[in-house]
N, CA, C and O of each residue as an XYZ file, in Angstrom:
476
protein
N     106.566     87.485     71.820
C     106.335     88.612     72.691
C     104.868     89.006     72.716
O     104.404     89.623     73.675
N     104.146     88.658     71.680
C     102.714     88.947     71.643
C     101.991     88.224     72.778
O     101.011     88.737     73.318
N     102.467     87.045     73.135
C     101.858     86.296     74.227
C     101.964     87.071     75.541
O     101.014     87.093     76.324
N     103.103     87.702     75.784
C     103.291     88.428     77.041
C     102.532     89.750     77.053
O     102.077     90.186     78.110
N     102.389     90.393     75.900
C     101.551     91.583     75.823
C     100.101     91.200     76.116
O      99.384     91.915     76.816
N      99.691     90.071     75.572
C      98.344     89.560     75.846
C      98.189     89.246     77.332
O      97.138     89.508     77.915
N      99.219     88.692     77.938
C      99.178     88.380     79.370
C      98.988     89.649     80.194
O      98.204     89.657     81.143
N      99.692     90.713     79.845
C      99.571     91.977     80.571
C      98.139     92.501     80.469
O      97.544     92.896     81.472
N      97.592     92.502     79.256
C      96.224     92.993     79.075
C      95.193     92.064     79.709
O      94.155     92.522     80.186
N      95.470     90.782     79.715
C      94.572     89.823     80.359
C      94.553     90.044     81.874
O      93.494     89.971     82.498
N      95.703     90.310     82.458
C      95.746     90.616     83.893
C      94.954     91.884     84.191
O      94.258     91.963     85.203
N      95.058     92.866     83.315
C      94.284     94.091     83.503
C      92.789     93.801     83.402
O      92.002     94.304     84.204
N      92.400     93.001     82.430
C      90.989     92.650     82.261
C      90.460     91.897     83.474
O      89.369     92.188     83.962
N      91.227     90.935     83.959
C      90.812     90.175     85.135
C      90.732     91.100     86.352
O      89.818     90.980     87.168
N      91.686     92.016     86.470
C      91.642     92.990     87.560
C      90.401     93.858     87.496
O      89.762     94.109     88.517
N      90.054     94.321     86.296
C      88.838     95.120     86.120
C      87.594     94.319     86.513
O      86.716     94.829     87.209
N      87.524     93.069     86.066
C      86.375     92.223     86.392
C      86.304     91.969     87.894
O      85.221     92.001     88.479
N      87.448     91.716     88.520
C      87.509     91.441     89.954
C      87.011     92.643     90.747
O      86.225     92.494     91.683
N      87.469     93.833     90.371
C      87.065     95.058     91.060
C      85.579     95.328     90.848
O      84.886     95.728     91.783
N      85.088     95.115     89.642
C      83.674     95.349     89.366
C      82.794     94.347     90.119
O      81.753     94.720     90.660
N      83.206     93.091     90.153
C      82.408     92.049     90.799
C      82.324     92.265     92.307
O      81.248     92.148     92.895
N      83.460     92.581     92.933
C      83.493     92.744     94.385
C      83.295     94.197     94.827
O      83.335     94.494     96.021
N      83.080     95.106     93.861
C      82.855     96.528     94.118
C      83.933     97.111     95.033
O      83.636     97.772     96.028
N      85.179     96.854     94.675
C      86.319     97.328     95.453
C      86.666     98.763     95.068
O      86.490     99.150     93.913
N      87.159     99.558     96.021
C      87.544    100.943     95.716
C      88.969    101.050     95.189
O      89.712    101.953     95.572
N      89.346    100.136     94.317
C      90.693    100.084     93.762
C      90.555    100.074     92.237
O      89.671     99.396     91.713
N      91.400    100.803     91.520
C      91.327    100.743     90.064
C      91.635     99.333     89.539
O      92.500     98.636     90.070
N      90.924     98.936     88.504
C      91.113     97.617     87.916
C      92.535     97.338     87.458
O      93.046     96.247     87.708
N      93.204     98.297     86.787
C      94.579     98.047     86.364
C      95.524     97.798     87.540
O      96.479     97.031     87.415
N      95.265     98.436     88.673
C      96.102     98.202     89.851
C      95.920     96.768     90.338
O      96.889     96.092     90.685
N      94.674     96.314     90.358
C      94.411     94.930     90.754
C      95.055     93.971     89.750
O      95.558     92.916     90.136
N      95.040     94.329     88.480
C      95.706     93.513     87.468
C      97.198     93.434     87.699
O      97.800     92.374     87.526
N      97.815     94.567     88.097
C      99.250     94.548     88.407
C      99.538     93.664     89.608
O     100.554     92.970     89.651
N      98.636     93.692     90.585
C      98.806     92.838     91.764
C      98.752     91.374     91.343
O      99.550     90.560     91.809
N      97.818     91.040     90.467
C      97.717     89.660     89.979
C      98.969     89.248     89.211
O      99.482     88.145     89.404
N      99.459     90.124     88.348
C     100.674     89.828     87.596
C     101.868     89.678     88.540
O     102.692     88.779     88.370
N     101.955     90.561     89.532
C     103.035     90.473     90.507
C     102.968     89.161     91.286
O     103.992     88.522     91.530
N     101.756     88.767     91.672
C     101.593     87.504     92.403
C     102.052     86.326     91.541
O     102.741     85.426     92.022
N     101.665     86.340     90.272
C     102.093     85.264     89.377
C     103.596     85.212     89.198
O     104.188     84.132     89.172
N     104.217     86.380     89.073
C     105.669     86.421     88.921
C     106.372     86.040     90.226
O     107.459     85.462     90.203
N     105.750     86.364     91.362
C     106.332     85.969     92.645
C     106.315     84.460     92.817
O     107.271     83.872     93.324
N     105.234     83.843     92.396
C     105.150     82.386     92.471
C     106.189     81.759     91.551
O     106.834     80.772     91.903
N     106.339     82.341     90.379
C     107.311     81.832     89.392
C     108.749     82.118     89.813
O     109.669     81.399     89.423
N     108.943     83.176     90.617
C     110.237     83.609     91.132
C     111.195     84.136     90.064
O     112.404     84.187     90.288
N     110.670     84.521     88.921
C     111.508     85.127     87.889
C     110.619     85.829     86.872
O     109.417     85.578     86.789
N     111.236     86.705     86.111
C     110.532     87.406     85.042
C     111.065     86.877     83.720
O     112.265     86.966     83.462
N     110.195     86.326     82.875
C     110.664     85.848     81.567
C     111.285     86.985     80.754
O     110.851     88.133     80.846
N     112.285     86.660     79.973
C     112.994     87.673     79.187
C     112.061     88.423     78.246
O     112.167     89.642     78.113
N     111.151     87.712     77.594
C     110.232     88.378     76.663
C     109.268     89.312     77.389
O     108.916     90.366     76.862
N     108.840     88.936     78.591
C     107.977     89.818     79.382
C     108.744     91.072     79.780
O     108.184     92.169     79.775
N     110.006     90.920     80.119
C     110.848     92.067     80.442
C     110.964     92.995     79.235
O     110.875     94.215     79.376
N     111.160     92.422     78.061
C     111.284     93.216     76.836
C     109.995     93.982     76.545
O     110.029     95.171     76.227
N     108.860     93.291     76.657
C     107.563     93.929     76.384
C     107.291     95.038     77.391
O     106.863     96.130     77.017
N     107.539     94.759     78.670
C     107.254     95.766     79.688
C     108.158     96.987     79.540
O     107.716     98.114     79.764
N     109.410     96.776     79.168
C     110.311     97.920     78.953
C     109.856     98.755     77.760
O     109.954     99.982     77.787
N     109.363     98.101     76.719
C     108.858     98.840     75.558
C     107.633     99.667     75.935
O     107.499    100.815     75.508
N     106.742     99.087     76.731
C     105.567     99.841     77.178
C     105.970    101.021     78.051
O     105.441    102.121     77.892
N     106.895    100.801     78.963
C     107.321    101.875     79.857
C     108.054    102.989     79.108
O     107.934    104.160     79.466
N     108.804    102.631     78.082
C     109.526    103.660     77.338
C     108.576    104.548     76.534
O     108.930    105.675     76.187
N     107.383    104.055     76.238
C     106.398    104.843     75.501
C     105.239    105.293     76.384
O     104.190    105.690     75.876
N     105.419    105.235     77.683
C     104.353    105.564     78.617
C     103.891    107.010     78.482
O     102.719    107.313     78.708
N     104.799    107.893     78.118
C     104.424    109.304     78.005
C     103.335    109.527     76.958
O     102.578    110.493     77.056
N     103.246    108.657     75.967
C     102.191    108.794     74.954
C     100.800    108.630     75.556
O      99.824    109.155     75.020
N     100.706    107.908     76.659
C      99.405    107.697     77.285
C      98.889    108.951     77.983
O      97.708    109.028     78.324
N      99.761    109.933     78.199
C      99.329    111.166     78.840
C      98.763    112.172     77.833
O      98.189    113.180     78.246
N      98.903    111.933     76.551
C      98.377    112.847     75.536
C      96.855    112.958     75.636
O      96.346    114.078     75.630
N      96.099    111.856     75.729
C      94.648    112.007     75.875
C      94.251    112.741     77.151
O      93.291    113.512     77.144
N      94.973    112.515     78.243
C      94.667    113.218     79.486
C      94.917    114.716     79.333
O      94.117    115.532     79.791
N      96.018    115.072     78.696
C      96.313    116.478     78.462
C      95.284    117.137     77.565
O      94.914    118.292     77.776
N      94.823    116.405     76.568
C      93.784    116.919     75.679
C      92.483    117.132     76.443
O      91.790    118.130     76.243
N      92.160    116.189     77.317
C      90.944    116.321     78.132
C      91.007    117.528     79.048
O      90.002    118.206     79.263
N      92.185    117.797     79.586
C      92.340    118.978     80.447
C      92.118    120.244     79.639
O      91.457    121.171     80.108
N      92.658    120.294     78.441
C      92.495    121.491     77.614
C      91.044    121.674     77.179
O      90.559    122.802     77.095
N      90.351    120.572     76.903
C      88.958    120.668     76.475
C      88.072    121.161     77.621
O      87.135    121.930     77.404
N      88.375    120.716     78.831
C      87.554    121.069     79.992
C      88.262    122.059     80.906
O      88.145    121.977     82.129
N      88.989    122.985     80.318
C      89.749    123.962     81.088
C      88.837    124.833     81.949
O      89.228    125.258     83.037
N      87.633    125.097     81.471
C      86.675    125.895     82.244
C      86.306    125.212     83.551
O      86.217    125.867     84.589
N      86.092    123.914     83.510
C      85.779    123.177     84.734
C      86.956    123.192     85.697
O      86.777    123.305     86.910
N      88.149    123.078     85.153
C      89.350    123.107     85.984
C      89.536    124.485     86.617
O      89.993    124.589     87.755
N      89.185    125.531     85.893
C      89.317    126.887     86.430
C      88.411    127.079     87.641
O      88.785    127.769     88.589
N      87.229    126.479     87.618
C      86.307    126.597     88.750
C      86.846    125.923     90.005
O      86.646    126.425     91.111
N      87.515    124.808     89.848
C      88.011    124.036     90.980
C      89.531    124.006     91.034
O      90.114    123.079     91.596
N      90.170    125.001     90.463
C      91.626    125.019     90.378
C      92.316    125.004     91.726
O      93.334    124.332     91.891
N      91.777    125.736     92.696
C      92.403    125.775     94.014
C      92.334    124.403     94.688
O      93.321    123.942     95.261
N      91.195    123.766     94.622
C      91.044    122.443     95.235
C      91.941    121.416     94.554
O      92.563    120.595     95.229
N      92.015    121.452     93.233
C      92.869    120.521     92.496
C      94.342    120.770     92.829
O      95.103    119.824     93.035
N      94.739    122.032     92.882
C      96.128    122.360     93.213
C      96.482    121.902     94.625
O      97.559    121.349     94.849
N      95.582    122.131     95.570
C      95.827    121.701     96.949
C      95.945    120.186     97.024
O      96.818    119.665     97.718
N      95.076    119.477     96.319
C      95.136    118.012     96.323
C      96.445    117.517     95.718
O      97.037    116.564     96.224
N      96.898    118.148     94.650
C      98.160    117.748     94.025
C      99.349    117.978     94.953
O     100.219    117.116     95.076
N      99.387    119.131     95.602
C     100.511    119.437     96.494
C     100.508    118.500     97.696
O     101.545    117.940     98.052
N      99.346    118.330     98.320
C      99.259    117.473     99.509
C      99.607    116.025     99.165
O     100.351    115.377     99.902
N      99.079    115.514     98.057
C      99.368    114.123     97.696
C     100.833    113.935     97.311
O     101.410    112.882     97.582
N     101.436    114.935     96.689
C     102.857    114.836     96.335
C     103.723    114.824     97.588
O     104.637    114.009     97.704
N     103.441    115.716     98.516
C     104.209    115.764     99.767
C     104.033    114.461    100.540
O     105.004    113.922    101.071
N     102.802    113.950    100.607
C     102.553    112.690    101.317
C     103.296    111.534    100.654
O     103.863    110.687    101.345
N     103.299    111.490     99.339
C     103.990    110.422     98.623
C     105.492    110.467     98.868
O     106.113    109.432     99.110
N     106.077    111.651     98.807
C     107.513    111.788     99.051
C     107.846    111.386    100.486
O     108.846    110.710    100.726
N     107.010    111.800    101.439
C     107.266    111.471    102.850
C     107.174    109.968    103.092
O     108.046    109.384    103.735
N     106.132    109.351    102.582
C     105.966    107.908    102.784
C     107.081    107.138    102.090
O     107.596    106.170    102.649
N     107.459    107.544    100.897
C     108.544    106.877    100.179
C     109.857    107.003    100.945
O     110.603    106.030    101.059
N     110.143    108.178    101.465
C     111.365    108.378    102.238
C     111.389    107.538    103.508
O     112.400    106.910    103.821
N     110.277    107.527    104.239
C     110.204    106.721    105.461
C     110.327    105.233    105.154
O     111.005    104.499    105.872
N     109.678    104.800    104.102
C     109.757    103.390    103.715
C     111.184    103.022    103.323
O     111.676    101.953    103.687
N     111.840    103.896    102.588
C     113.219    103.634    102.190
C     114.137    103.548    103.404
O     115.000    102.672    103.464
N     113.962    104.443    104.366
C     114.768    104.394    105.585
C     114.515    103.103    106.357
O     115.453    102.468    106.837
N     113.254    102.720    106.473
C     112.908    101.501    107.198
C     113.491    100.271    106.522
O     114.078     99.415    107.184
N     113.333    100.178    105.209
C     113.848     99.013    104.489
C     115.367     98.970    104.496
O     115.957     97.893    104.591
N     116.002    100.124    104.398
C     117.463    100.169    104.429
C     117.980     99.759    105.806
O     118.981     99.050    105.909
N     117.300    100.203    106.863
C     117.713     99.847    108.222
C     117.524     98.355    108.477
O     118.377     97.724    109.101
N     116.420     97.785    108.003
C     116.175     96.358    108.191
C     117.170     95.513    107.425
O     117.564     94.434    107.869
N     117.568     96.016    106.273
C     118.518     95.291    105.435
C     119.929     95.349    106.027
O     120.775     94.499    105.748
N     120.158     96.373    106.849
C     121.468     96.522    107.459
C     122.461     97.159    106.535
O     123.667     97.093    106.772
N     121.967     97.785    105.470
C     122.862     98.392    104.505
C     123.326     99.761    104.951
O     122.702    100.392    105.804
N     124.410    100.211    104.378
C     124.950    101.519    104.651
C     124.234    102.517    103.761
O     124.171    102.324    102.546
N     123.688    103.588    104.343
C     122.943    104.557    103.567
C     123.841    105.393    102.674
O     123.352    106.055    101.758
N     125.122    105.376    102.917
C     126.048    106.142    102.082
C     126.309    105.466    100.747
O     126.790    106.107     99.813
N     125.994    104.162    100.643
C     126.168    103.455     99.369
C     125.093    103.908     98.413
O     123.909    103.863     98.746
N     125.478    104.339     97.245
C     124.473    104.810     96.286
C     124.595    104.056     95.002
O     123.837    104.305     94.065
């Protein structure tokens, strides 16, 4: 399983390098996920050990928010100055995300020909 954890971090590293080299406005980890997704798409399956490693990372994902929360508390004064702008950005981006997700789900469900009542 260490090999697959290394693969995940290697994809992130390559994504970071790719974004830095081409000066793309995309976060490096996102580009790394795209690379990993492309590799898995070519392979047409997810290895069992990669599934195990990724599930372990996802189950502990909340731990990664501790440093962000600490940073917010340390710089609370800066947040207080721009609190209205940050709040507006959060609300607008959340509403946009929910709307786009809903529209995409409707479109994909309609194309698939599935019954929307099936849950």
